[in-house]
C-alpha positions as CSV (number, residue, x, y, z in Angstrom):
1,X,-3.0,-33.6,37.5
2,X,-2.6,-30.5,35.4
3,X,-1.2,-29.7,32.1
4,X,2.3,-28.4,32.7
5,X,2.7,-27.1,29.3
6,X,1.0,-23.9,29.8
7,X,1.5,-20.7,27.7
8,X,3.4,-19.0,30.6
9,X,5.8,-21.7,30.5
10,X,6.1,-22.0,26.8
11,X,6.2,-18.2,25.9
12,X,10.0,-18.0,25.3
13,X,10.0,-21.2,23.5
14,X,7.3,-19.9,21.4
15,X,8.8,-16.5,20.9
16,X,12.4,-17.4,20.0
17,X,12.8,-20.6,18.3
18,X,9.3,-21.0,16.9
19,X,8.5,-17.7,15.8
20,X,12.1,-17.2,14.1
21,X,11.6,-20.8,12.5
22,X,8.4,-19.5,10.9
23,X,10.1,-16.3,9.8
24,X,12.9,-18.2,8.3
25,X,10.4,-20.4,6.3
26,X,8.4,-17.2,5.4
27,X,11.5,-15.6,4.1
28,X,12.1,-18.3,1.8
29,X,8.6,-18.5,0.6
30,X,8.4,-14.9,-0.1
31,X,11.8,-14.7,-1.7
32,X,10.5,-17.6,-4.0
33,X,7.2,-16.2,-4.7
34,X,9.0,-12.7,-5.9
35,X,11.1,-14.5,-8.0
36,X,8.5,-16.4,-9.7
37,X,6.4,-13.4,-10.1
38,X,9.0,-10.7,-10.5
39,X,10.3,-8.0,-8.1
40,X,9.4,-4.6,-10.1
41,X,11.5,-1.5,-10.1
42,X,14.4,-1.1,-8.3
43,X,13.5,2.2,-7.2
44,X,10.6,0.6,-5.3
45,X,12.1,-2.3,-3.7
46,X,11.0,-1.0,-0.3
47,X,13.9,-1.3,2.0
48,X,13.9,2.2,3.9
49,X,11.6,3.1,6.8
50,X,7.9,2.2,6.4
51,X,8.2,1.3,3.0
52,X,10.0,-1.8,4.4
53,X,6.3,-2.9,5.6
54,X,4.6,-1.8,2.2
55,X,3.3,-5.3,1.1
56,X,3.5,-3.8,-2.7
57,X,7.3,-3.7,-2.5
58,X,9.6,-6.6,-2.3
59,X,11.2,-6.0,1.1
60,X,7.5,-5.3,2.3
61,X,6.0,-8.4,0.8
62,X,8.6,-10.6,2.3
63,X,8.7,-9.0,5.7
64,X,5.0,-9.5,6.1
65,X,4.9,-13.0,4.8
66,X,7.8,-13.5,7.6
67,X,5.8,-12.2,10.1
68,X,2.6,-14.1,9.1
69,X,4.6,-17.5,8.8
70,X,6.3,-17.0,12.1
71,X,2.9,-16.3,13.9
72,X,1.4,-19.3,12.2
73,X,4.2,-21.5,13.3
74,X,4.2,-20.2,17.0
75,X,0.6,-20.9,17.1
76,X,0.9,-24.6,15.7
77,X,3.7,-25.2,17.8
78,X,1.8,-24.0,21.0
79,X,-1.2,-26.3,20.0
80,X,1.0,-29.2,19.3
81,X,2.8,-28.7,22.9
82,X,-0.5,-28.3,24.6
83,X,-2.0,-31.2,23.1
84,X,1.4,-33.3,24.1
85,X,0.8,-32.0,27.7
86,X,-2.9,-33.3,27.6
87,X,-1.7,-36.9,26.2
88,X,1.0,-37.1,29.0
89,X,-1.7,-36.6,31.7
90,X,-3.9,-39.3,30.3
91,X,-1.0,-41.5,30.1
92,X,0.4,-41.1,33.2
93,X,-0.6,-39.5,36.4
94,X,2.8,-40.0,38.4
95,X,4.3,-36.8,36.9
96,X,7.2,-36.0,34.7
């Protein structure tokens, strides 16, 4: 029996709920870090154009942390679901 929890079947689960959950966690973490260490000058908050992705600005730091946490959470979710599929194969060969 094959593992039915493949990347093809899990793609949208990983892309939407997992990635956005990780991004939400990253935004909270980024905001907490920036509150703890200070935001810097208001003129350099980084909200327009490519400044929004400059990690030296408040907005850019939070955006990068959100992307990093989203990717990490999607990878962790994929690994957990793949392992769950492997355990299901070992447990029961009659199907789902």
